[in-house]
Every structure is written in C-alpha cells, then in structure tokens.
GUBASE-772074 format. One record per atom (N, C-alpha, C): residue number from 1; residue in three letters; atom name; x, z, y. Coordinates in steps of 0.02 Angstrom, whole numbers. Each point is the difference from the previous one (the first is absolute). Layout:
BEGIN
- num/residuo/atomo/u/w/v
- NUM/Ala/CA/X/Z/Y .
...
END
This chain:
BEGIN
- num/residuo/atomo/u/w/v
- 1/Asn/N/41/0/-61 .
- 1/Asn/CA/-41/0/61 .
- 1/Asn/C/43/0/63 .
- 2/Leu/N/56/35/-1 .
- 2/Leu/CA/41/6/59 .
- 2/Leu/C/28/-67/23 .
- 3/Ile/N/12/-45/-47 .
- 3/Ile/CA/26/-66/19 .
- 3/Ile/C/-54/-53/3 .
- 4/Gly/N/-63/22/-7 .
- 4/Gly/CA/-55/-47/8 .
- 4/Gly/C/-13/-43/-61 .
- 5/Ala/N/19/23/-59 .
- 5/Ala/CA/-12/-38/-61 .
- 5/Ala/C/-64/24/-34 .
- 6/Phe/N/-49/-43/-5 .
- 6/Phe/CA/-63/18/-30 .
- 6/Phe/C/-11/-42/-64 .
- 7/His/N/-10/34/-54 .
- 7/His/CA/-15/-36/-62 .
- 7/His/C/-46/43/-42 .
- 8/Gln/N/-62/-22/-7 .
- 8/Gln/CA/-50/39/-37 .
- 8/Gln/C/11/-5/-75 .
- 9/Pro/N/-14/54/-37 .
- 9/Pro/CA/10/-1/-73 .
- 9/Pro/C/-50/-47/-34 .
- 10/Glu/N/21/-28/-55 .
- 10/Glu/CA/-45/-41/-40 .
- 10/Glu/C/-43/43/-46 .
- 11/His/N/26/56/-20 .
- 11/His/CA/-37/46/-44 .
- 11/His/C/16/72/20 .
- 12/Val/N/-48/44/-13 .
- 12/Val/CA/11/72/8 .
- 12/Val/C/-14/32/-68 .
- 13/Ile/N/49/34/-26 .
- 13/Ile/CA/-7/32/-66 .
- 13/Ile/C/0/76/11 .
- 14/Ile/N/-52/32/-23 .
- 14/Ile/CA/-8/72/9 .
- 14/Ile/C/-11/33/-68 .
- 15/Asp/N/40/50/-16 .
- 15/Asp/CA/-7/38/-62 .
- 15/Asp/C/-40/63/15 .
- 16/Leu/N/-64/1/-21 .
- 16/Leu/CA/-43/56/15 .
- 16/Leu/C/23/65/-33 .
- 17/Asp/N/39/-5/-54 .
- 17/Asp/CA/24/60/-33 .
- 17/Asp/C/44/42/47 .
- 18/Thr/N/31/-34/49 .
- 18/Thr/CA/42/35/48 .
- 18/Thr/C/-39/54/37 .
- 19/Leu/N/-65/-13/13 .
- 19/Leu/CA/-40/47/37 .
- 19/Leu/C/-8/67/-36 .
- 20/Ser/N/4/-1/-66 .
- 20/Ser/CA/-7/63/-38 .
- 20/Ser/C/60/46/10 .
- 21/Thr/N/55/-27/27 .
- 21/Thr/CA/60/41/10 .
- 21/Thr/C/1/35/68 .
- 22/Leu/N/-49/-17/43 .
- 22/Leu/CA/1/27/68 .
- 22/Leu/C/-31/70/3 .
- 23/Pro/N/29/44/40 .
- 23/Pro/CA/-33/64/15 .
- 23/Pro/C/-67/-13/34 .
- 24/Asp/N/-46/47/-6 .
- 24/Asp/CA/-67/-9/30 .
- 24/Asp/C/3/-17/74 .
- 25/Arg/N/44/33/35 .
- 25/Arg/CA/4/-10/73 .
- 25/Arg/C/23/-70/17 .
- 26/Glu/N/49/-26/-36 .
- 26/Glu/CA/24/-68/12 .
- 26/Glu/C/-54/-51/-17 .
- 27/Tyr/N/-35/12/-55 .
- 27/Tyr/CA/-53/-45/-21 .
- 27/Tyr/C/-56/-3/53 .
- 28/Ala/N/-20/59/25 .
- 28/Ala/CA/-52/2/52 .
- 28/Ala/C/23/-36/63 .
- 29/Ala/N/64/7/17 .
- 29/Ala/CA/26/-33/60 .
- 29/Ala/C/-7/-76/-6 .
- 30/Gly/N/9/-26/-60 .
- 30/Gly/CA/-9/-71/-11 .
- 30/Gly/C/-73/-22/9 .
- 31/Leu/N/-46/43/-19 .
- 31/Leu/CA/-71/-17/7 .
- 31/Leu/C/-21/-8/73 .
- 32/Ala/N/37/33/45 .
- 32/Ala/CA/-15/-8/71 .
- 32/Ala/C/8/-73/21 .
- 33/Glu/N/54/-31/-24 .
- 33/Glu/CA/12/-70/18 .
- 33/Glu/C/-51/-46/-33 .
- 34/Val/N/-26/20/-58 .
- 34/Val/CA/-50/-41/-36 .
- 34/Val/C/-66/-1/38 .
- 35/Ile/N/-25/59/19 .
- 35/Ile/CA/-66/1/33 .
- 35/Ile/C/5/-32/70 .
- 36/Lys/N/60/-1/28 .
- 36/Lys/CA/10/-33/64 .
- 36/Lys/C/-24/-73/-3 .
- 37/Tyr/N/13/-34/-56 .
- 37/Tyr/CA/-19/-70/-5 .
- 37/Tyr/C/-75/-10/4 .
- 38/Gly/N/-38/46/-29 .
- 38/Gly/CA/-72/-4/6 .
- 38/Gly/C/-23/10/71 .
- 39/Leu/N/30/48/34 .
- 39/Leu/CA/-19/16/69 .
- 39/Leu/C/11/-59/47 .
- 40/Ile/N/56/-35/-8 .
- 40/Ile/CA/18/-52/49 .
- 40/Ile/C/-24/-69/-19 .
- 41/Arg/N/-18/-10/-66 .
- 41/Arg/CA/-10/-70/-20 .
- 41/Arg/C/-58/-12/-49 .
- 42/Asp/N/-23/53/-35 .
- 42/Asp/CA/-47/-13/-55 .
- 42/Asp/C/-46/61/-8 .
- 43/Ala/N/-58/-2/31 .
- 43/Ala/CA/-47/56/-3 .
- 43/Ala/C/-22/14/-72 .
- 44/Ala/N/-11/-53/-39 .
- 44/Ala/CA/-21/10/-70 .
- 44/Ala/C/53/36/-40 .
- 45/Phe/N/63/-16/13 .
- 45/Phe/CA/56/34/-34 .
- 45/Phe/C/2/74/19 .
- 46/Phe/N/-11/14/64 .
- 46/Phe/CA/-2/70/23 .
- 46/Phe/C/-54/39/-38 .
- 47/His/N/-60/-28/-4 .
- 47/His/CA/-55/34/-34 .
- 47/His/C/15/8/-74 .
- 48/Trp/N/32/-50/-30 .
- 48/Trp/CA/19/3/-71 .
- 48/Trp/C/50/57/-12 .
- 49/Leu/N/50/6/43 .
- 49/Leu/CA/49/53/-6 .
- 49/Leu/C/-32/69/5 .
- 50/Val/N/-46/7/48 .
- 50/Val/CA/-35/64/8 .
- 50/Val/C/-38/17/-63 .
- 51/Ala/N/-33/-50/-30 .
- 51/Ala/CA/-39/11/-61 .
- 51/Ala/C/44/14/-60 .
- 52/Gln/N/61/-24/0 .
- 52/Gln/CA/46/7/-56 .
- 52/Gln/C/50/57/9 .
- 53/Val/N/-13/45/47 .
- 53/Val/CA/50/51/15 .
- 53/Val/C/17/44/-60 .
- 54/Ser/N/-49/16/-42 .
- 54/Ser/CA/13/42/-59 .
- 54/Ser/C/47/-36/-48 .
- 55/Ala/N/-11/-64/-10 .
- 55/Ala/CA/43/-39/-45 .
- 55/Ala/C/71/-6/29 .
- 56/Leu/N/4/-8/65 .
- 56/Leu/CA/65/-4/33 .
- 56/Leu/C/38/66/-5 .
- 57/Gln/N/-37/55/4 .
- 57/Gln/CA/32/66/-5 .
- 57/Gln/C/35/9/-67 .
- 58/Val/N/-30/-25/-54 .
- 58/Val/CA/30/9/-66 .
- 58/Val/C/44/-59/-20 .
- 59/Arg/N/12/-45/48 .
- 59/Arg/CA/44/-58/-9 .
- 59/Arg/C/-23/-46/-57 .
- 60/Asp/N/-66/-12/-1 .
- 60/Asp/CA/-29/-46/-49 .
- 60/Asp/C/31/-70/9 .
- 61/Ile/N/30/-25/-53 .
- 61/Ile/CA/39/-62/5 .
- 61/Ile/C/-43/-61/22 .
- 62/Pro/N/-57/-13/-32 .
- 62/Pro/CA/-40/-58/23 .
- 62/Pro/C/-20/5/74 .
- 63/Thr/N/-18/61/22 .
- 63/Thr/CA/-18/9/70 .
- 63/Thr/C/59/-13/45 .
- 64/Leu/N/58/27/-19 .
- 64/Leu/CA/60/-11/39 .
- 64/Leu/C/18/-74/3 .
- 65/Ala/N/-7/-35/-56 .
- 65/Ala/CA/16/-71/-2 .
- 65/Ala/C/-42/-38/50 .
- 66/Ser/N/-65/15/2 .
- 66/Ser/CA/-44/-33/48 .
- 66/Ser/C/17/16/72 .
- 67/Ala/N/15/64/12 .
- 67/Ala/CA/16/22/68 .
- 67/Ala/C/65/-33/25 .
- 68/Ile/N/50/-2/-43 .
- 68/Ile/CA/65/-29/19 .
- 68/Ile/C/-5/-75/9 .
- 69/Glu/N/-36/-33/-45 .
- 69/Glu/CA/-8/-73/6 .
- 69/Glu/C/-33/-18/66 .
- 70/Arg/N/-53/36/19 .
- 70/Arg/CA/-35/-15/62 .
- 70/Arg/C/44/16/60 .
- 71/Ser/N/37/55/-3 .
- 71/Ser/CA/46/18/55 .
- 71/Ser/C/52/-54/11 .
- 72/Cys/N/30/-24/-55 .
- 72/Cys/CA/51/-52/5 .
- 72/Cys/C/-29/-64/28 .
- 73/Ala/N/-61/-17/-21 .
- 73/Ala/CA/-32/-61/24 .
- 73/Ala/C/-13/3/75 .
- 74/Ile/N/-23/58/23 .
- 74/Ile/CA/-14/8/71 .
- 74/Ile/C/64/-5/41 .
- 75/Lys/N/52/36/-23 .
- 75/Lys/CA/63/-1/38 .
- 75/Lys/C/30/-70/1 .
- 76/Ala/N/-2/-35/-57 .
- 76/Ala/CA/28/-67/-3 .
- 76/Ala/C/-37/-47/48 .
- 77/Ala/N/-66/6/3 .
- 77/Ala/CA/-39/-43/44 .
- 77/Ala/C/18/13/73 .
- 78/Val/N/8/64/18 .
- 78/Val/CA/17/17/69 .
- 78/Val/C/70/-26/18 .
- 79/Val/N/48/11/-45 .
- 79/Val/CA/69/-21/14 .
- 79/Val/C/5/-76/4 .
- 80/Met/N/-34/-35/-44 .
- 80/Met/CA/3/-74/3 .
- 80/Met/C/-31/-27/64 .
- 81/Glu/N/-51/36/24 .
- 81/Glu/CA/-33/-21/62 .
- 81/Glu/C/44/12/61 .
- 82/Asp/N/43/50/-4 .
- 82/Asp/CA/38/21/59 .
- 82/Asp/C/68/28/-21 .
- 83/Glu/N/45/-43/-20 .
- 83/Glu/CA/65/21/-26 .
- 83/Glu/C/41/39/51 .
- 84/Gln/N/-5/-19/63 .
- 84/Gln/CA/44/29/51 .
- 84/Gln/C/-34/55/41 .
- 85/Glu/N/-56/25/-24 .
- 85/Glu/CA/-36/56/31 .
- 85/Glu/C/-14/-12/73 .
- 86/Arg/N/-32/-56/14 .
- 86/Arg/CA/-21/-16/68 .
- 86/Arg/C/-75/9/9 .
- 87/Gly/N/-34/19/-54 .
- 87/Gly/CA/-72/7/3 .
- 87/Gly/C/-26/49/-52 .
- 88/Val/N/-36/-26/-50 .
- 88/Val/CA/-36/43/-47 .
- 88/Val/C/45/44/-44 .
- 89/Arg/N/63/-19/-8 .
- 89/Arg/CA/43/41/-42 .
- 89/Arg/C/8/71/29 .
- 90/Ala/N/-7/6/65 .
- 90/Ala/CA/3/66/31 .
- 90/Ala/C/-54/47/-28 .
- 91/His/N/-54/-29/-26 .
- 91/His/CA/-54/40/-27 .
- 91/His/C/24/43/-59 .
- 92/Leu/N/53/-22/-34 .
- 92/Leu/CA/27/38/-56 .
- 92/Leu/C/28/67/23 .
- 93/Asn/N/9/8/65 .
- 93/Asn/CA/26/63/28 .
- 93/Asn/C/-54/50/16 .
- 94/Phe/N/-61/-13/-24 .
- 94/Phe/CA/-55/48/11 .
- 94/Phe/C/21/69/-25 .
- 95/Gly/N/-6/50/43 .
- 95/Gly/CA/19/68/-18 .
- 95/Gly/C/73/15/10 .
- 96/His/N/41/-52/8 .
- 96/His/CA/72/9/4 .
- 96/His/C/24/22/69 .
- 97/Thr/N/-35/-22/53 .
- 97/Thr/CA/21/20/67 .
- 97/Thr/C/-3/76/7 .
- 98/Phe/N/-56/28/-20 .
- 98/Phe/CA/-6/73/1 .
- 98/Phe/C/43/31/-55 .
- 99/Gly/N/4/-32/-58 .
- 99/Gly/CA/39/26/-55 .
- 99/Gly/C/74/6/15 .
- 100/His/N/28/-52/31 .
- 100/His/CA/70/2/19 .
- 100/His/C/12/56/51 .
- 101/Ala/N/-48/11/45 .
- 101/Ala/CA/7/54/49 .
- 101/Ala/C/1/68/-35 .
- 102/Ile/N/-43/9/-50 .
- 102/Ile/CA/-1/63/-37 .
- 102/Ile/C/68/12/-33 .
- 103/Glu/N/28/-52/-31 .
- 103/Glu/CA/65/7/-32 .
- 103/Glu/C/54/19/50 .
- 104/Arg/N/-2/-32/57 .
- 104/Arg/CA/51/13/51 .
- 104/Arg/C/-7/70/29 .
- 105/Leu/N/-62/21/12 .
- 105/Leu/CA/-12/64/34 .
- 105/Leu/C/15/61/-45 .
- 106/Gln/N/-18/-5/-63 .
- 106/Gln/CA/10/59/-42 .
- 106/Gln/C/64/-3/-40 .
- 107/Gly/N/34/-57/4 .
- 107/Gly/CA/63/-6/-37 .
- 107/Gly/C/-10/-38/-64 .
- 108/Tyr/N/43/-49/-12 .
- 108/Tyr/CA/-6/-41/-60 .
- 108/Tyr/C/14/42/-62 .
- 109/Gly/N/-41/-10/-51 .
- 109/Gly/CA/9/36/-62 .
- 109/Gly/C/-50/55/-11 .
- 110/Glu/N/-33/22/54 .
- 110/Glu/CA/-50/52/-8 .
- 110/Glu/C/-62/-28/-37 .
- 111/Trp/N/-23/-57/24 .
- 111/Trp/CA/-54/-36/-33 .
- 111/Trp/C/27/-65/-28 .
- 112/Leu/N/-30/-23/-54 .
- 112/Leu/CA/16/-67/-25 .
- 112/Leu/C/-30/-51/49 .
- 113/His/N/29/-60/-1 .
- 113/His/CA/-24/-53/45 .
- 113/His/C/-75/-12/-9 .
- 114/Gly/N/-22/-4/-62 .
- 114/Gly/CA/-71/-13/-13 .
- 114/Gly/C/-45/55/25 .
- 115/Glu/N/25/62/0 .
- 115/Glu/CA/-39/56/25 .
- 115/Glu/C/-8/-6/76 .
- 116/Ala/N/54/-17/34 .
- 116/Ala/CA/-4/-9/73 .
- 116/Ala/C/-46/-58/17 .
- 117/Val/N/4/-55/-38 .
- 117/Val/CA/-44/-57/12 .
- 117/Val/C/-73/19/-12 .
- 118/Ala/N/-12/40/-52 .
- 118/Ala/CA/-68/21/-15 .
- 118/Ala/C/-31/38/59 .
- 119/Ala/N/37/48/27 .
- 119/Ala/CA/-25/36/58 .
- 119/Ala/C/-8/-47/60 .
- 120/Gly/N/46/-48/6 .
- 120/Gly/CA/-3/-48/54 .
- 120/Gly/C/-60/-46/-6 .
- 121/Met/N/-19/-18/-62 .
- 121/Met/CA/-59/-42/-10 .
- 121/Met/C/-63/36/21 .
- 122/Val/N/-4/65/-15 .
- 122/Val/CA/-59/38/21 .
- 122/Val/C/-3/2/76 .
- 123/Met/N/57/11/33 .
- 123/Met/CA/1/0/73 .
- 123/Met/C/-23/-67/28 .
- 124/Ala/N/25/-55/-29 .
- 124/Ala/CA/-18/-66/24 .
- 124/Ala/C/-74/-15/-14 .
- 125/Ala/N/-25/24/-58 .
- 125/Ala/CA/-70/-11/-17 .
- 125/Ala/C/-45/40/48 .
- 126/Arg/N/20/62/14 .
- 126/Arg/CA/-40/41/46 .
- 126/Arg/C/0/-31/70 .
- 127/Leu/N/57/-27/20 .
- 127/Leu/CA/4/-33/65 .
- 127/Leu/C/-45/-62/2 .
- 128/Ser/N/-2/-37/-55 .
- 128/Ser/CA/-44/-58/-5 .
- 128/Ser/C/-73/22/4 .
- 129/Glu/N/-15/56/-33 .
- 129/Glu/CA/-68/28/4 .
- 129/Glu/C/-16/21/71 .
- 130/Arg/N/47/32/34 .
- 130/Arg/CA/-10/24/69 .
- 130/Arg/C/-14/-59/47 .
- 131/Arg/N/28/-57/-15 .
- 131/Arg/CA/-10/-59/42 .
- 131/Arg/C/-66/-36/-17 .
- 132/Gly/N/-35/25/-50 .
- 132/Gly/CA/-64/-29/-19 .
- 132/Gly/C/5/-60/-46 .
- 133/Asp/N/58/-10/-31 .
- 133/Asp/CA/11/-59/-43 .
- 133/Asp/C/-6/15/-75 .
- 134/Leu/N/5/63/-19 .
- 134/Leu/CA/0/17/-71 .
- 134/Leu/C/-53/52/-14 .
- 135/Glu/N/-38/-11/-55 .
- 135/Glu/CA/-52/47/-19 .
- 135/Glu/C/30/66/-23 .
- 136/Ser/N/-33/55/17 .
- 136/Ser/CA/25/66/-18 .
- 136/Ser/C/3/10/-75 .
- 137/Asp/N/-45/-33/-38 .
- 137/Asp/CA/1/10/-72 .
- 137/Asp/C/63/-30/-32 .
- 138/Val/N/30/-51/32 .
- 138/Val/CA/62/-28/-26 .
- 138/Val/C/56/52/8 .
- 139/Val/N/1/33/58 .
- 139/Val/CA/50/53/11 .
- 139/Val/C/-10/56/-51 .
- 140/Asp/N/-62/18/-13 .
- 140/Asp/CA/-15/53/-48 .
- 140/Asp/C/24/-20/-71 .
- 141/Gln/N/-11/-63/-18 .
- 141/Gln/CA/22/-23/-66 .
- 141/Gln/C/76/-1/-6 .
- 142/Leu/N/33/-19/55 .
- 142/Leu/CA/73/1/0 .
- 142/Leu/C/26/71/-8 .
- 143/Leu/N/-29/47/37 .
- 143/Leu/CA/19/70/-5 .
- 143/Leu/C/-9/25/-72 .
- 144/Ser/N/-58/-15/-29 .
- 144/Ser/CA/-14/24/-68 .
- 144/Ser/C/49/-28/-50 .
- 145/Phe/N/15/-65/5 .
- 145/Phe/CA/47/-32/-45 .
- 145/Phe/C/68/33/4 .
- 146/Gln/N/24/8/61 .
- 146/Gln/CA/68/27/9 .
- 146/Gln/C/4/73/-23 .
- 147/Gln/N/-52/38/13 .
- 147/Gln/CA/0/70/-22 .
- 147/Gln/C/0/5/-76 .
- 148/Gln/N/-39/-44/-32 .
- 148/Gln/CA/-4/2/-73 .
- 148/Gln/C/65/-19/-34 .
- 149/Val/N/38/-46/30 .
- 149/Val/CA/63/-20/-32 .
- 149/Val/C/59/42/24 .
- 150/Gly/N/-13/46/48 .
- 150/Gly/CA/53/45/22 .
- 150/Gly/C/40/-23/60 .
- 151/Leu/N/-32/-39/44 .
- 151/Leu/CA/34/-24/60 .
- 151/Leu/C/-24/39/61 .
- 152/Pro/N/42/10/50 .
- 152/Pro/CA/-21/35/61 .
- 152/Pro/C/-48/-42/41 .
- 153/Val/N/-45/34/35 .
- 153/Val/CA/-48/-36/42 .
- 153/Val/C/7/19/74 .
- 154/Thr/N/48/43/15 .
- 154/Thr/CA/15/19/69 .
- 154/Thr/C/75/2/8 .
- 155/Pro/N/25/-10/60 .
- 155/Pro/CA/73/5/12 .
- 155/Pro/C/22/73/-7 .
- 156/Pro/N/64/13/-6 .
- 156/Pro/CA/24/69/-4 .
- 156/Pro/C/-20/39/62 .
- 157/Ala/N/-11/64/-9 .
- 157/Ala/CA/-21/43/56 .
- 157/Ala/C/55/3/53 .
- 158/Gly/N/-23/6/62 .
- 158/Gly/CA/47/10/54 .
- 158/Gly/C/23/-63/36 .
- 159/Leu/N/-19/-59/-25 .
- 159/Leu/CA/19/-62/34 .
- 159/Leu/C/-47/-14/58 .
- 160/Thr/N/27/-25/54 .
- 160/Thr/CA/-40/-12/60 .
- 160/Thr/C/-8/-75/14 .
- 161/Ala/N/-49/-17/41 .
- 161/Ala/CA/-10/-70/18 .
- 161/Ala/C/61/-27/37 .
- 162/Ala/N/28/41/44 .
- 162/Ala/CA/60/-22/37 .
- 162/Ala/C/58/-12/-47 .
- 163/Gly/N/6/43/-51 .
- 163/Gly/CA/53/-10/-49 .
- 163/Gly/C/-9/-63/-39 .
- 164/Phe/N/-62/-14/-20 .
- 164/Phe/CA/-15/-62/-36 .
- 164/Phe/C/18/-60/43 .
- 165/Leu/N/-21/2/63 .
- 165/Leu/CA/12/-57/44 .
- 165/Leu/C/75/-13/9 .
- 166/Asp/N/38/53/8 .
- 166/Asp/CA/72/-6/7 .
- 166/Asp/C/32/-28/-62 .
- 167/Ala/N/-21/24/-58 .
- 167/Ala/CA/28/-23/-64 .
- 167/Ala/C/-18/-73/-13 .
- 168/Met/N/-62/-19/16 .
- 168/Met/CA/-22/-68/-12 .
- 168/Met/C/33/-49/48 .
- 169/Ala/N/19/23/58 .
- 169/Ala/CA/32/-44/49 .
- 169/Ala/C/68/-26/-24 .
- 170/Ser/N/31/36/-46 .
- 170/Ser/CA/65/-21/-26 .
- 170/Ser/C/-5/-32/-69 .
- 171/Asp/N/-61/-15/-22 .
- 171/Asp/CA/-10/-31/-65 .
- 171/Asp/C/24/-72/1 .
- 172/Lys/N/22/-24/-58 .
- 172/Lys/CA/26/-69/-4 .
- 172/Lys/C/-54/-53/12 .
- 173/Lys/N/-63/20/-4 .
- 173/Lys/CA/-55/-48/9 .
- 173/Lys/C/-21/-7/73 .
- 174/Val/N/31/36/44 .
- 174/Val/CA/-16/-6/72 .
- 174/Val/C/23/-68/25 .
- 175/Thr/N/-43/-34/37 .
- 175/Thr/CA/15/-67/25 .
- 175/Thr/C/-3/0/76 .
- 176/Ala/N/55/-20/31 .
- 176/Ala/CA/4/-3/74 .
- 176/Ala/C/-21/66/32 .
- 177/Gly/N/21/55/-32 .
- 177/Gly/CA/-15/66/27 .
- 177/Gly/C/-71/23/-12 .
- 178/Lys/N/-40/-39/-35 .
- 178/Lys/CA/-70/17/-13 .
- 178/Lys/C/-9/23/-72 .
- 179/Ile/N/-35/56/-9 .
- 179/Ile/CA/-15/25/-67 .
- 179/Ile/C/-59/-40/-27 .
- 180/Arg/N/10/-28/-59 .
- 180/Arg/CA/-54/-39/-32 .
- 180/Arg/C/-35/44/-52 .
- 181/Tyr/N/-64/10/10 .
- 181/Tyr/CA/-40/40/-46 .
- 181/Tyr/C/-41/-47/-44 .
- 182/Ile/N/-1/14/-65 .
- 182/Ile/CA/-42/-39/-46 .
- 182/Ile/C/-63/41/-13 .
- 183/Leu/N/-56/-26/22 .
- 183/Leu/CA/-64/34/-9 .
- 183/Leu/C/-47/-45/-40 .
- 184/Leu/N/-60/25/-13 .
- 184/Leu/CA/-49/-38/-38 .
- 184/Leu/C/-59/-18/46 .
- 185/Thr/N/-20/-64/-2 .
- 185/Thr/CA/-60/-20/36 .
- 185/Thr/C/-61/9/-44 .
- 186/Glu/N/11/5/-64 .
- 186/Glu/CA/-50/17/-50 .
- 186/Glu/C/38/8/-66 .
- 187/Leu/N/-33/27/-51 .
- 187/Leu/CA/33/7/-64 .
- 187/Leu/C/20/-69/-26 .
- 188/Gly/N/65/-8/-15 .
- 188/Gly/CA/25/-63/-26 .
- 188/Gly/C/27/-46/54 .
- 189/Lys/N/-2/21/63 .
- 189/Lys/CA/25/-42/54 .
- 189/Lys/C/41/42/49 .
- 190/Ala/N/62/-20/10 .
- 190/Ala/CA/46/37/44 .
- 190/Ala/C/14/-39/63 .
- 191/Cys/N/26/34/50 .
- 191/Cys/CA/19/-32/62 .
- 191/Cys/C/61/36/29 .
- 192/Val/N/34/-33/45 .
- 192/Val/CA/57/30/35 .
- 192/Val/C/-21/12/72 .
- 193/Thr/N/13/60/24 .
- 193/Thr/CA/-17/16/70 .
- 193/Thr/C/53/45/30 .
- 194/Glu/N/6/-5/65 .
- 194/Glu/CA/44/46/38 .
- 194/Glu/C/-41/49/41 .
- 195/Asp/N/-65/-8/-3 .
- 195/Asp/CA/-47/38/42 .
- 195/Asp/C/-18/67/-33 .
- 196/Val/N/48/45/-3 .
- 196/Val/CA/-11/67/-27 .
- 196/Val/C/30/51/49 .
- 197/Ser/N/-40/48/19 .
- 197/Ser/CA/22/49/51 .
- 197/Ser/C/25/64/-33 .
- 198/Leu/N/32/42/41 .
- 198/Leu/CA/23/65/-23 .
- 198/Leu/C/-60/42/-23 .
- 199/Glu/N/-56/-7/35 .
- 199/Glu/CA/-61/36/-19 .
- 199/Glu/C/-25/-23/-68 .
- 200/Asp/N/4/-65/-12 .
- 200/Asp/CA/-20/-27/-65 .
- 200/Asp/C/41/31/-56 .
- 201/Ile/N/66/3/10 .
- 201/Ile/CA/44/27/-51 .
- 201/Ile/C/-15/74/-12 .
- 202/Ala/N/-9/37/55 .
- 202/Ala/CA/-16/72/-6 .
- 202/Ala/C/-65/11/-40 .
- 203/Ser/N/-47/-46/9 .
- 203/Ser/CA/-66/9/-32 .
- 203/Ser/C/3/-7/-75 .
- 204/Val/N/50/-34/-26 .
- 204/Val/CA/3/-11/-73 .
- 204/Val/C/54/41/-34 .
- 205/Ile/N/34/42/38 .
- 205/Ile/CA/50/44/-31 .
- 205/Ile/C/-34/59/-34 .
- 206/Asp/N/-47/30/34 .
- 206/Asp/CA/-33/60/-27 .
- 206/Asp/C/-72/-14/-19 .
- 207/Ala/N/-17/-63/-12 .
- 207/Ala/CA/-69/-18/-15 .
- 207/Ala/C/-24/32/-65 .
END
C-alpha cells in the first residue's frame, strides 16, 4: 500500500477451525467487525446476525461459515468499488473513529481493537439516532447483541468529549484537518460527515 501497489486476491481461504483456538474475548472482538457489515451495508444480514446470536456464541460452524462468507463478500464489494478510499470504502471505518480515540485515550492494550470498535459503533449508532436517521430499535438490537457476546456498549469511564475530539483530531483518517465521522442514514446505509459538534459527542458518551 505504501508504494501504491494494489492487487486484489483471486481467492480467500479461511480455516474455521482456527476460531476454536481463540479465547472468548478475542472471538467476541472479531464479531464486532462482523456485525459492522450489516450495519453499514446489509440490513438483512444485521437482522440475521441478531437472530443467530446464540449460535454465534457457541461458535456453531455452519453459522460462522455463513457469517464469514457474507462479511467477505461485503468487504470485497466495497473495496472493488473504491480501491483508493475516496468514497464508500471509508464506510468500513464505522465505529473506528470513536474506537481509535478510545484506544488512544486509555492506552493501547487495555481493550482489544474490536472492543474499542464495538463501543465506537454504539456511539456512532446513537449519534445517528440523535440526528433522526436511525430507528431506536436498531440501537437496542445492537446493544443486545454486543452484550450477549461480551462486547462493551459504552466507552471507558472518565473519558470526556473534549478528550475524544482531541484524540480524533490526530487520527490517520483525518482529511485536510477535518474529522470524518461515519454514521448511518438508515440501517444498512452509511455516510461520511464532518458535521458533528462537541455537544453531539458528549451526548453519546454517557448515553
């Protein structure tokens, strides 16, 4: 990537047995990235994941195979559409703007990346709801899913809106000095916006 060489894989080979070797916390962190795809691109997939949460908790292989296959298909479609991240590929960063700030503020290694992203997705979803774009029941379903699989639904205690803003301002995804937030215009549809205030951020920290 650093030298500008882009070459997409012809095949993706995934050994599902590897998932049985993961500690519960690492496994749950991976599920955060899976449900993200439903939130940003596929409402039906989101609802399916919510319905299959019990099977996902016990690492049911057929369920995992379906979830992983759909996740890969969504990511591949987004990347092929926007290889150089000039448009829709930024949607893959849903939850990451807040998540990266959480990692920076509390210190790397305290939470796993997927845990920080999970809390960040709830913040972004709540902000989307606050703007009138996302139904409250979607936020409730996201909260329930994450709690059942063991993911955080709020940022660590003690973090402030000003701290978040400062941490996000130094994120690698900042463009021309502007923080880009990935929000939802509805379940399955994401957007990029810079129109987020300090008050907005404060409202979703302790929601």
